[in-house]
N, C-alpha and C positions, 0 to 999 in steps of 0.2 A: 356109177351111181345114177339111179333114175330120179329125174326131177319130179317134184310133186305136181299132180295135176288135179283138176276140179271139174268133174262132169256131173252136174247136179241137176235134179228135177225139183220142181217146186210150184209155186203159185204166185200170182200177182197179189201183193198185200194191199196196195194202194196205188191210185192214180193221183199224181200231184204236180203242181207247178214247182219247178226247181229253179232256185237262185243260189248259184255257188260261185265264188270268187277266190280261186287260190292261185298258186304259181302256175299250174298247168291246166287248170279248168276255169272257164268264165261262161257260166250259163246264167241268162237273165230271162226269167218268165218263160221257161221251156217245159213242155209236158214230159213227164217221165213216170216210170213205173218203180215202185219199191217191191223187190221180190223177197221171197220167203227163205231163200238159201244163201249161203256164204260164198266167198270166192278167195282166190289168191291174187296177190299183186301181179299185174301183167295181163289180166284177162279183159282189160278195157278194150272195147271194139269188138268183142265176141258177140255172136248173135243170140238174142232172146227168141226162142222158137215155140210157137203154139204147137203142142205135141199132136193135138187132134187134126190140124190142117196142114202141118209142116210149113207153115208160113212164118217168115221172120217178122216178128212184131216190134223189135226193138234192138238196140245195141247196148251192151254193158258200157257204163260210163265212169261211175266212181263208186268207191266203198268207203266205209267207216269202220273202225277208227283210222283216221288218216295216217297215223304214224306206225301202222301194223302191216306186216306182210299178208296176215290173214284177215280178211274183211268179213265182218259179221253182219253188216247192214249194207245192202247192194241196191244200186239205182241204175236204171237203164233209161235211155231216151227213146221215145216212141218213134216208129218208122214215120208215122204221119208228120211228126215234127222235123225229122231229118229231111224228108222229101220236100217239105215246105221250104227249107233253107237251101237246098240244092237246086231246086227248080225255080227260084224266085227271080 
């Protein structure tokens, strides 16, 4: 049996500051994107790619609703934010 997959195209709905504190995520004042497509549980860490430039602009981070395997509201952390914390 084939596992479900999610290979979506969409757009960035919003650039926002994320503040999330759950059992597995602790983001405080982190820049992130809200995207227009849904995803499945387990896609966290996947790349958010600018289709025009093929540049990775973010990494999928979390989705809502929190208690569902299918996420309808998806957020990605910007690469600028990730780089800032890696190279500090």
